[in-house]
N, C-alpha and C positions, 0 to 999 in steps of 0.2 A: 420441517424441511430437513432432508437428511444433510448431514455432508459433503462438500462435493470437492471428487480427487482433482486434481492438478495433472495427475503423470497419465493420462490420457487423452491429454491434447495434443493434434499429429503439429509433425515438426515443419517449421517455417523454412522454405527456399534459402540459399546462403546470403540470399543481401536482404532476407528478412528475419526480423526482430516479433515475437508475437512477444502482446503485451497484455494486460487485463484495465479494462479503466472500469473505474468507480467514482463515485460523488462523496465529495466534501461540501456540506453548503449546498451552496449552488454550483458549485465548477463542478468538473468534471476533472479526473486527473488518471493516468496511467501508472503502470509499475511492470516491468520485464516479467513474465508468467516464470520465469525460471527461478524468483527467487520465494514465489511461493507453494507454500506445503500444500493449504486447504482455505477452504472458509466455513466459519464457523459462526454460530451464533453466541454471541456473550452470553456469558456466564455472572455466578456470584464473584464478585469482585471485592478483593481482600485490599482497604487501601494498606499505602508505608508512608508510616510516618519520614519527614524530612526529605519525601522524594522530589525529584524535578516536576516540576507544575506538568506537563504533559506526562508523564508516567500517574497513571490515573488508579494502579493497583497491580493488584496480579492473580490470576487464576490457575486453577487446576485442569488444563488441558490433556486428557489422555495420559494421567500419573504425571506430567510435568510440569513444575512453576513456571508462569508463563508470564511474562510482565505486557501487560496492555496500556500500550501509546494511543494517546488523542494528538492523530495528528495533526489535528486544526486548532489545536495550541503551536504545533512546531511554525505551520505552515501561516497563521496568524490570518485563520478564514474564519469569518463570521459563524457562531455557532447555529444553524438551522437543519434539522434533518434528525432519525433517530441516534446514529451512530449501533446501530445495534449486529452490527454485523463486525467479523472479524478478520481480517487476512494475517491465516500465519504462517509466517515467513520459515522457511527450511532455515535448519540450526547449521546444515553442513552449507549454507551460503553467505550467512552473515556469522561466522564463528566468536567472532571478535564482542558478538550483543546478546549473546546467549539468546533462550525461547523467548518472541516476542511475537507480539500481533499490534496491528492497528487498529480502531477502532476504525468503520467509516458505512455513509448511512446510506448508499447503495450500491451493490453489484450489477457490471455492466452486463460484457461481454469481453471473451479474447479476442483479439485483434489481430493481424498483422502489421506491422509497421516495417517500412520502409527507409532506407536513408535520407530519401527524396522528400519525404513526409516530415521533416525533421527542422524546425528550424531554432536562430540561437534565441535564449530567453530572454526578450532584451530587457536593458535598464535594472538585473539583477543581478548582486554578488551571490546568492546564496548557493552553494555548490549543491544544494542537494537537487534541485532542476537541470535536468538532464538538457530538455529543450522542449517547443512547444511540436503536437503534433498537428498540423492543419488534417480537417474532417470536410466533409461538403458541408454542414450546418454550422460548425462551431471548432472550438477549438480546445483541446486535451492537452494538459497539463504533466511532463513526461516525467518523474520525478527517478531520483536515482538511491535507496535505503541504505545503500553503505555510506553515503554520504551524513545519512541525519545519525545514525549513533544514537546511545540512550542518554 
């Protein structure tokens, strides 16, 4: 599968934000597309001794050593699925974190999200959860990668 570039996504209107929807386990998540540089396949990972549990290793991604994070471990998601895609973050958007990518089970679509679609996440103090997006048939958990860190 060829790598997908996020630079060709059309701009949202003034009151909308474009989010990329993806799956972790059986739950659907979203992230502001502005943070994503590309979507790649997981390559050969080198484990890092004594790294936090959620950092599953590093890989060479077009000449950059990229830390690969399993967000299922961060969000306490039951491990179901392949986790064979990586959302590669734009290092300019997350300068304090260095080159990083999140493994995800499936990438779905880029959609426009309006402020009216966003509800506060009930019963959670986790600052990485920006809110809950309402969809016709489901809810999508909108995460903030800046709050996650490494």
